[in-house]
C-alpha positions in Angstrom: 86.2 91.3 112.9 85.7 89.5 109.6 82.0 89.6 109.8 82.1 93.4 110.4 84.3 93.9 107.3 82.0 91.7 105.2 79.0 93.8 106.3 80.8 97.0 105.4 81.8 95.6 102.0 78.2 94.5 101.4 76.9 98.0 102.4 79.4 99.7 100.1 78.5 97.4 97.2 74.8 98.1 97.7 75.4 101.9 97.9 77.6 101.8 94.9 74.8 100.3 92.9 72.9 103.6 93.5 76.0 105.6 92.7 76.3 103.8 89.3 72.8 105.1 88.4 73.8 108.7 89.1 77.1 108.2 87.2 75.1 107.0 84.2 73.2 110.4 84.3 76.3 112.6 84.1 77.0 112.9 87.8 80.7 112.7 88.9 82.1 110.9 91.9 83.9 113.6 93.8 84.8 111.7 97.0 84.3 108.4 98.7 84.6 108.2 102.5 83.9 105.2 104.8 80.4 106.8 105.5 79.2 108.1 102.2 79.8 108.8 98.5 79.8 112.4 97.4 78.6 113.1 93.9 78.6 116.4 92.0 76.9 117.7 88.9 77.0 121.0 87.0 74.0 122.2 85.0 75.7 125.2 83.5 75.1 126.4 80.0 77.7 128.2 78.0 75.1 130.5 76.4 73.8 131.6 79.8 77.4 132.3 81.0 77.9 134.5 77.9 74.7 136.4 78.4 75.3 137.0 82.1 78.9 138.1 81.5 77.7 140.7 79.0 74.7 142.0 80.9 75.9 141.9 84.6 79.6 142.7 84.3 80.5 139.2 85.5 78.7 139.4 88.9 75.7 137.4 87.7 78.1 135.0 86.0 79.7 134.1 89.3 76.4 133.7 91.1 75.1 131.4 88.3 78.3 129.3 88.6 77.6 128.5 92.3 73.8 128.1 91.9 74.1 125.6 89.0 76.4 123.2 90.9 74.6 120.3 92.8 76.0 117.9 95.3 74.5 114.6 96.5 75.5 112.3 99.3 74.7 108.7 99.2 75.2 107.0 102.6 76.6 103.6 102.9 
């Protein structure tokens, strides 16, 4: 049992090394499970939000919100 726990800890530490690179590039750690790390990043621009809100009555603004969000899973 101890060897299995040690292997899991080593796998987590190795995967967390990759996570740290993403965290340094403005990604946020959203969730950690025993199987993976879930990272998220938003590439939204305030200027684009304002332009879309004025030109598309808000519909384009909502679409832009969901399109500009990115998720990444890093397996352990």
